[in-house]
C-alpha positions as CSV (number, residue, x, y, z in Angstrom):
1,M,73.0,84.3,118.3
2,D,69.3,84.1,117.0
3,R,68.3,81.8,114.5
4,Q,67.7,84.6,112.1
5,R,71.1,86.1,112.8
6,L,72.5,82.7,112.3
7,S,70.5,82.2,109.2
8,V,71.6,85.7,107.4
9,N,75.6,85.1,108.4
10,G,75.2,82.1,106.7
11,R,74.8,83.3,103.2
12,P,77.3,84.7,100.7
13,Y,77.8,88.3,100.5
14,R,79.4,90.4,97.5
15,A,82.1,92.8,98.0
16,A,82.9,95.5,95.6
17,V,85.5,95.1,93.3
18,P,87.1,98.6,92.4
19,T,87.3,100.0,88.9
20,V,91.1,99.8,87.5
21,I,91.2,104.0,86.9
22,E,95.0,104.6,85.8
23,F,93.9,105.2,82.1
24,L,90.5,105.0,82.6
25,Q,88.2,107.6,80.3
26,F,85.4,109.1,82.5
27,D,82.0,110.4,80.9
28,I,82.0,114.0,82.5
29,D,79.5,116.3,81.2
30,P,81.0,119.5,79.9
31,D,79.1,121.8,82.3
32,V,80.1,119.8,85.4
33,A,83.9,120.2,84.1
34,A,83.5,123.7,83.7
35,R,81.6,124.1,87.4
36,A,84.6,122.5,88.4
37,E,87.3,124.4,86.7
38,D,85.5,127.8,87.7
39,A,85.9,126.0,91.7
40,R,89.6,125.3,91.2
41,A,90.0,129.2,89.8
42,A,88.2,130.4,92.8
43,I,90.3,128.4,95.1
44,T,93.3,129.9,93.5
45,R,92.1,133.4,93.9
46,F,91.5,132.5,97.6
47,D,94.9,131.3,97.9
48,A,96.3,134.6,96.4
49,E,94.2,136.5,98.1
50,L,95.2,135.2,101.3
51,S,98.9,135.2,101.3
52,A,98.4,138.7,100.9
53,L,96.4,139.6,103.7
54,F,98.7,140.1,106.3
55,D,101.3,141.7,104.6
56,G,103.1,138.4,104.3
57,E,103.0,137.3,107.8
58,F,100.3,134.7,106.5
59,A,101.2,131.9,109.1
60,P,98.5,132.5,111.8
61,L,95.5,132.4,109.2
62,S,97.1,129.6,107.2
63,A,97.0,127.4,110.6
64,V,93.3,128.8,111.4
65,L,91.9,127.2,108.0
66,L,93.7,124.3,108.3
67,R,92.2,123.8,111.8
68,T,88.7,124.5,110.1
69,E,89.2,122.3,107.4
70,S,90.5,119.5,110.1
71,A,87.6,120.4,112.5
72,S,85.0,120.3,109.6
73,S,86.5,116.8,108.2
74,S,86.1,115.6,111.5
75,Q,82.2,116.3,112.4
76,I,81.6,115.0,108.8
77,E,82.3,111.8,110.7
78,N,80.1,113.1,114.0
79,I,83.2,114.1,115.9
80,T,82.2,117.5,117.0
81,V,84.1,120.0,119.1
82,G,83.6,123.7,119.8
83,A,86.4,126.3,119.1
84,K,87.1,126.9,123.2
85,A,87.6,123.1,123.9
86,L,89.7,122.9,121.0
87,S,91.9,125.8,121.8
88,L,92.1,124.8,125.7
89,A,92.8,120.8,124.2
90,D,95.6,122.3,122.1
91,V,97.5,123.8,125.0
92,G,97.2,120.8,127.2
93,L,94.0,122.2,129.1
94,A,91.0,120.9,130.8
95,K,89.4,117.4,129.7
96,F,87.0,117.6,127.1
97,G,87.0,114.3,126.1
98,S,87.9,112.2,123.2
99,N,86.8,114.3,120.2
100,A,89.2,117.3,120.7
101,R,91.9,114.7,120.9
102,L,90.4,113.5,117.6
103,V,90.1,116.4,115.9
104,Q,93.9,117.2,116.8
105,A,94.9,114.2,115.3
106,N,93.4,115.3,112.0
107,V,95.1,118.7,112.5
108,E,98.4,116.8,112.6
109,A,97.4,114.1,109.9
110,M,96.8,117.1,107.5
111,N,100.1,118.6,108.4
112,R,101.8,115.4,107.2
113,A,99.6,114.9,104.4
114,L,100.6,119.0,103.2
115,E,104.5,118.5,104.0
116,L,104.5,115.5,101.6
117,I,106.5,116.2,98.2
118,G,106.1,114.7,95.1
119,P,103.6,111.9,93.6
120,L,101.2,110.4,95.8
121,T,102.7,107.2,97.2
122,I,101.2,104.1,99.3
123,D,103.6,105.2,101.6
124,H,102.2,109.0,101.8
125,I,98.7,107.7,102.5
126,L,99.7,105.2,105.4
127,A,101.7,107.9,107.1
128,I,98.6,110.7,107.0
129,H,96.8,107.7,108.4
130,E,99.5,106.7,111.2
131,A,99.4,110.4,112.4
132,L,95.5,110.4,112.3
133,M,94.8,107.6,114.0
134,H,97.8,107.2,116.4
135,G,97.1,105.7,119.7
136,Q,94.3,104.2,118.7
137,D,95.6,100.6,118.0
138,R,92.0,99.3,117.3
139,A,92.6,101.1,113.8
140,A,96.0,99.7,113.0
141,P,97.4,103.2,112.5
142,G,99.3,103.5,109.6
143,H,98.4,99.9,108.0
144,F,95.8,98.7,105.6
145,R,93.1,96.7,107.1
146,D,93.1,92.9,107.1
147,Q,89.4,92.1,107.8
148,Q,86.3,92.8,106.0
149,V,84.5,95.9,106.7
150,W,80.7,97.1,105.7
151,I,78.9,100.5,105.8
152,G,75.7,100.5,107.1
153,G,73.5,97.8,108.0
154,T,73.9,95.8,111.1
155,D,77.0,95.5,113.3
156,Y,77.2,91.3,113.2
157,S,76.9,91.0,109.2
158,P,77.3,92.7,105.8
159,H,74.4,91.4,104.3
160,R,72.3,94.0,104.7
161,A,74.9,96.7,104.1
162,D,74.9,99.8,102.5
163,F,78.2,99.4,101.0
164,V,80.8,96.4,101.2
165,P,84.0,97.8,100.3
166,P,86.6,95.4,98.2
167,R,88.2,92.0,100.1
168,H,91.4,93.4,102.0
169,H,93.7,91.2,99.4
170,R,92.8,93.6,96.6
171,I,93.7,97.1,98.8
172,E,97.3,97.3,97.7
173,D,96.5,97.0,94.2
174,S,94.3,99.3,94.2
175,I,95.9,101.7,96.4
176,R,98.8,101.3,93.8
177,D,96.3,102.4,91.0
178,L,94.9,105.4,92.6
179,C,98.5,106.5,92.9
180,A,99.0,106.1,89.3
181,F,95.2,107.7,88.7
182,S,96.5,110.9,90.5
183,E,99.6,111.4,88.3
184,R,97.2,112.2,85.6
185,T,97.1,115.8,83.6
186,D,94.3,115.1,81.2
187,L,91.5,115.9,84.0
188,P,90.1,119.1,85.4
189,L,92.2,119.4,88.7
190,L,89.0,119.3,91.0
191,A,87.3,116.8,88.9
192,H,90.6,114.5,89.2
193,A,90.9,115.2,92.9
194,A,87.1,114.3,93.5
195,I,87.2,111.0,91.6
196,A,90.6,110.1,93.2
197,H,88.4,111.0,96.9
198,A,85.4,108.7,95.9
199,Q,87.8,106.1,94.7
200,F,89.6,106.2,97.8
201,E,86.5,105.7,99.8
202,T,85.4,102.9,97.6
203,I,88.7,101.0,98.3
204,H,87.7,101.7,102.1
205,P,91.4,100.7,102.7
206,F,91.5,101.3,106.2
207,S,89.3,99.9,109.4
208,D,88.6,103.4,110.4
209,G,89.2,106.8,109.4
210,N,88.9,106.2,105.6
211,G,87.2,109.4,105.1
212,R,89.0,111.9,106.9
213,T,92.4,110.2,105.3
214,G,90.5,110.5,102.2
215,R,89.8,114.0,102.2
216,A,92.9,115.1,103.2
217,L,94.2,113.7,100.0
218,V,92.3,116.1,98.2
219,H,94.7,118.5,99.7
220,V,97.5,116.8,98.7
221,M,95.9,116.6,94.8
222,L,95.1,120.4,94.8
223,R,98.9,121.3,96.8
224,N,100.3,119.0,93.6
225,G,98.4,120.6,91.0
226,G,99.0,124.0,92.2
227,A,95.8,125.3,93.0
228,T,96.7,126.2,96.6
229,T,100.3,126.9,97.8
230,R,100.5,128.2,101.2
231,T,96.6,127.7,102.3
232,T,94.3,124.8,103.0
233,V,90.5,125.7,101.4
234,P,88.5,124.2,103.9
235,V,86.4,122.0,101.1
236,S,85.4,119.6,104.0
237,A,83.4,122.9,105.6
238,G,81.5,123.1,102.1
239,L,80.5,119.4,102.1
240,L,79.8,119.5,105.8
241,S,76.4,121.4,104.9
242,D,74.8,118.9,103.1
243,T,76.4,115.5,104.0
244,T,73.3,113.4,102.5
245,A,74.2,114.5,99.1
246,Y,77.9,114.1,99.9
247,Y,77.3,110.3,100.7
248,D,74.5,110.0,97.8
249,A,77.1,111.1,95.3
250,L,79.8,108.6,96.5
251,T,77.1,106.1,95.9
252,A,76.4,107.3,92.2
253,Y,80.4,107.1,92.1
254,R,80.7,103.3,92.8
255,D,77.2,103.1,90.4
256,G,79.6,104.5,87.6
257,D,78.1,108.0,87.7
258,P,81.3,110.6,88.5
259,N,79.2,113.5,88.1
260,P,77.5,114.0,91.4
261,I,80.7,113.8,93.4
262,I,82.3,116.4,91.0
263,D,79.5,118.5,91.4
264,E,79.4,118.2,95.2
265,F,83.2,118.9,95.2
266,S,82.8,122.3,93.0
267,R,79.7,123.4,95.3
268,A,81.8,122.6,98.6
269,A,84.4,124.8,97.3
270,F,82.5,127.6,96.2
271,A,80.8,127.5,99.9
272,A,84.3,127.1,101.5
273,V,85.8,130.1,99.8
274,S,83.0,132.1,100.7
275,N,83.4,131.0,104.0
276,G,86.8,131.2,104.5
277,Q,86.9,135.0,103.0
278,Q,84.2,135.8,105.7
279,L,86.2,134.1,108.8
280,A,89.7,135.7,107.3
281,G,87.9,139.3,107.2
282,E,86.8,139.1,110.3
283,L,90.4,137.9,111.8
284,K,91.8,140.9,109.8
285,A,89.6,143.1,111.5
286,F,90.5,141.8,115.0
287,H,93.8,142.1,114.0
288,D,93.7,145.5,112.9
289,A,91.5,146.9,115.6
290,W,94.0,145.2,118.1
291,A,97.4,146.7,116.6
292,V,95.7,150.3,117.0
293,S,95.2,150.0,120.3
294,L,97.9,148.0,121.7
295,R,100.0,150.7,123.6
296,A,103.9,148.8,123.4
297,R,107.2,149.7,122.2
298,K,107.3,148.1,118.5
299,D,109.9,145.8,119.8
300,A,107.8,144.4,122.8
301,V,106.9,140.8,122.8
302,A,103.1,141.9,122.9
303,W,103.6,142.9,119.1
304,R,104.9,139.0,118.4
305,V,101.9,137.4,120.3
306,L,99.8,139.7,118.5
307,P,99.1,137.6,115.4
308,F,99.9,134.4,117.1
309,L,96.3,134.7,119.2
310,L,94.7,134.8,115.9
311,R,96.0,130.6,115.6
312,Q,95.6,129.9,118.9
313,P,93.5,131.9,121.3
314,S,93.6,130.4,124.4
315,V,97.1,130.8,125.6
316,T,99.2,130.9,129.4
317,S,102.0,132.6,130.0
318,K,104.0,129.3,129.7
319,L,103.1,128.9,126.3
320,V,104.3,132.5,125.5
321,Q,107.3,132.1,127.3
322,E,108.2,128.8,125.5
323,T,106.9,129.9,122.0
324,M,108.5,133.7,122.0
325,N,111.5,132.5,124.1
326,V,110.7,135.0,126.8
327,T,111.4,135.1,130.4
328,Q,108.2,135.2,132.7
329,P,108.0,138.5,133.9
330,A,108.1,139.8,129.7
331,A,105.3,137.3,129.1
332,D,103.1,138.2,131.9
333,N,103.5,142.2,130.7
334,A,102.6,141.2,127.1
335,L,99.8,139.6,128.3
336,R,98.5,142.1,130.0
337,Q,99.0,145.0,127.3
338,L,97.2,142.6,124.9
339,Q,94.2,142.6,127.3
340,E,94.5,146.2,127.8
341,A,94.0,146.6,123.8
342,G,91.2,144.5,123.6
343,A,92.6,141.4,122.3
344,L,92.2,139.0,125.6
345,S,89.8,138.3,128.0
346,R,90.4,138.8,131.8
347,P,92.0,135.6,132.7
348,T,90.7,132.7,134.4
349,T,91.7,129.4,136.2
350,V,91.4,126.3,134.3
351,H,92.0,122.8,135.3
352,G,94.9,120.7,133.1
353,E,96.0,117.5,132.8
354,G,96.4,116.2,136.5
355,Q,94.6,118.9,137.7
356,K,96.9,121.3,137.7
357,R,95.5,124.7,138.1
358,N,96.5,127.2,134.8
359,V,95.9,130.9,134.3
360,V,94.2,130.9,130.4
361,W,93.8,134.3,129.0
362,Q,91.3,134.0,125.7
363,A,90.7,135.7,122.6
364,T,86.9,135.3,122.7
365,E,86.6,137.6,119.1
366,V,88.3,135.0,117.5
367,L,86.7,131.8,119.2
368,D,83.2,133.4,118.4
369,A,84.7,133.7,114.7
370,L,85.4,130.4,114.6
371,D,82.2,129.2,116.0
372,R,80.5,131.5,113.7
373,F,82.5,130.0,110.6
374,G,81.2,126.6,111.8
375,E,77.4,127.3,112.3
376,R,77.7,129.0,108.5
377,A,79.4,125.6,107.4
378,R,77.0,123.5,109.1
379,R,73.8,125.7,107.2
380,N,72.5,123.4,104.1
381,P,72.1,125.9,101.4
382,R,69.1,123.4,100.1
383,S,67.1,124.0,103.1
384,G,68.2,126.7,105.4
385,T,68.6,124.5,108.3
386,S,71.9,123.2,110.1
387,S,73.0,119.7,108.7
388,S,73.4,116.6,110.7
389,S,75.6,114.1,109.4
390,P,74.5,110.5,109.0
391,A,76.6,107.6,109.8
392,P,79.2,107.4,107.0
């Protein structure tokens, strides 16, 4: 280590001390509060619209939106994977590196978050983090950090960091205060969730995975507050379009102004609803066109596989057998019928783990629609260009 580095490391530094917010009165601009409430109403309408879109068979689209939220939240942290790679990884096919596995873990964390019942607790937060970081021992999955971390600056010292989170001995009390704050009912719901998220990111309780865990908590609060019932509005996809503004808003919150982060979540919610509506419309159109073209008895396996393709656009005969509890001939026949209906592409051979050869069919229209969703999410409405995420 050089002399300059030793000199810097020897100096004291200041870590943040989170404000206690359980009963804190926030100075929220009336216009900001009104936009947040309008955005919350848009989320609620979107949830209701999608619940009716597939005549009660909502599970496929719900799963798609949860995956798009998880993928977008991961991409904010520069963890990027295409729709095809993720769908193949979901069925254990091909080796696309670690990013697909990280996004899969984020999907599991989101599922864990949305399964939570009742008030937010420390155990809930730890369970989400454990699911997110499972297998990554360096991140101590499901455990608060026990050392100092910092954001920005250099790898070897917090002295020139953009932000130094609180010392680890403050974490548990601060998270307990955050959980108590999450039970308040005197704030507009989306503003409430945005402030809770910003406070969580300020506490920065984990050595890794704070951003993804913190964005999952937003959905817990939206669900607990009744804004959503069955779907996951891809708010992170809205944030993804301008990550610089998102991080600037977090900084403003730490400086005492909650309005920018509330405004960012309102903007993100409106963008997410618009983008999600476009995706849902495309998927509904694909589903209906396939249904018109499918030549199979109404009790045939192909009809059960049809909506499944929306949530899992890469399939194998084995997957259909296991998911639908049918024989191999029945699964193979269903896949052939769906290919003839235009739902599936011609089968290709892909290597799975251990280099085992697998025959895979893909709903390419769905994969293309998911990639278009991602491209729209990355497009910055302020500049008209795709955004790139700075290091969190």
